[in-house]
C-alpha positions as CSV (number, residue, x, y, z in Angstrom):
1,M,0.5,10.7,-32.0
2,A,0.0,6.9,-31.9
3,Y,0.0,5.2,-28.3
4,Q,0.7,1.3,-28.1
5,L,-0.1,-0.5,-24.4
6,T,1.7,-3.3,-22.6
7,S,1.4,-6.1,-19.9
8,V,4.3,-6.6,-18.9
9,T,5.7,-9.1,-16.4
10,E,8.4,-6.2,-15.0
11,V,9.0,-2.8,-15.2
12,P,10.8,-2.2,-18.9
13,D,12.3,1.4,-16.8
14,R,11.7,1.3,-13.5
15,A,13.7,4.8,-13.5
16,A,10.8,6.3,-16.1
17,L,7.7,4.4,-14.2
18,E,9.3,5.9,-11.0
19,D,9.0,9.6,-12.4
20,M,5.6,9.4,-14.2
21,L,4.4,8.1,-10.2
22,L,6.0,10.3,-9.0
23,E,4.1,13.2,-11.1
24,Y,1.4,11.4,-10.4
25,C,1.7,11.1,-7.0
26,A,2.9,15.1,-6.5
27,I,-1.3,16.3,-8.1
28,I,-3.0,13.6,-6.0
29,L,-1.7,14.8,-3.4
30,E,-2.2,19.0,-4.9
31,K,-6.6,17.3,-5.9
32,F,-6.3,16.5,-2.3
33,A,-5.0,19.8,-0.2
34,A,-7.3,22.2,-2.7
35,A,-9.7,20.5,-0.9
36,G,-8.7,21.4,2.0
37,G,-6.6,17.7,3.2
38,P,-3.4,18.6,4.7
39,R,-0.1,19.7,3.0
40,T,2.1,17.6,4.9
41,Y,2.3,14.5,2.3
42,K,4.9,14.2,-0.6
43,P,5.2,12.7,-3.0
44,D,7.5,10.5,-2.3
45,D,5.2,9.4,1.3
46,L,2.4,8.2,-1.6
47,F,5.3,6.5,-3.2
48,A,7.3,4.6,-0.8
49,S,4.8,1.4,-0.4
50,F,5.2,0.8,-4.4
51,W,7.7,-0.8,-4.8
52,P,7.6,-3.4,-1.7
53,N,3.5,-3.8,-3.2
54,L,5.2,-4.5,-7.1
55,H,5.3,-8.0,-7.3
56,K,0.9,-7.7,-6.3
57,F,0.5,-6.0,-9.4
58,L,2.4,-8.5,-11.4
59,P,1.1,-11.3,-13.2
60,P,-0.3,-13.9,-11.8
61,T,-1.9,-12.2,-9.1
62,G,-3.0,-8.7,-11.6
63,R,-1.0,-6.9,-14.2
64,L,1.2,-3.9,-14.6
65,I,0.1,-1.7,-18.0
66,L,2.3,1.0,-19.4
67,V,1.3,2.6,-22.7
68,H,4.7,5.2,-24.8
69,D,4.1,7.5,-26.9
70,E,5.2,7.0,-30.7
71,N,8.5,8.0,-29.3
72,Q,8.9,5.2,-26.8
73,R,7.6,8.2,-24.2
74,L,6.0,6.6,-20.5
75,V,2.7,8.3,-21.1
76,G,0.4,6.4,-18.8
77,C,0.1,3.6,-16.9
78,G,-2.4,1.4,-14.4
79,T,-2.4,-1.7,-12.4
80,L,-5.1,-4.1,-11.6
81,R,-4.8,-6.0,-8.1
82,Q,-6.4,-8.9,-7.5
83,A,-8.5,-8.0,-4.2
84,R,-10.1,-11.0,-3.3
85,P,-10.8,-14.3,-6.3
86,D,-13.7,-13.2,-7.3
87,A,-12.4,-9.8,-7.9
88,G,-10.0,-7.1,-8.7
89,E,-9.3,-3.2,-7.5
90,L,-7.4,-0.4,-9.9
91,K,-5.2,1.3,-9.0
92,R,-3.0,4.2,-10.3
93,L,-4.5,4.8,-13.4
94,Y,-2.8,7.8,-15.0
95,V,-2.3,9.7,-18.2
96,R,0.8,12.3,-18.9
97,P,-1.6,15.9,-19.4
98,E,-0.2,16.3,-23.5
99,A,-1.3,12.2,-23.9
100,A,-4.7,11.9,-22.2
101,G,-8.2,13.0,-24.7
102,H,-6.1,11.0,-27.3
103,H,-6.6,7.1,-28.4
């Protein structure tokens, strides 16, 4: 399977990205709970700050990378946010299980 990585300046399909990031948040919360963390959080709680802060993950101070498979299904993403003038922070790196380990 071939994959296409794209750095975007706007989100082409908000629903697809939101669906995938909520999936990512659910996995993070499950791992957190398995490590002894509370089960009081919901995926929406973690995701709530994404859209209001999207500008931080877009040029000129950030990057949003989307990964699509051959069928144009969104299977991965990653964000880079400027932490200070000389440093960035990688956030929300996620690849759906069916695409993990492929290149």
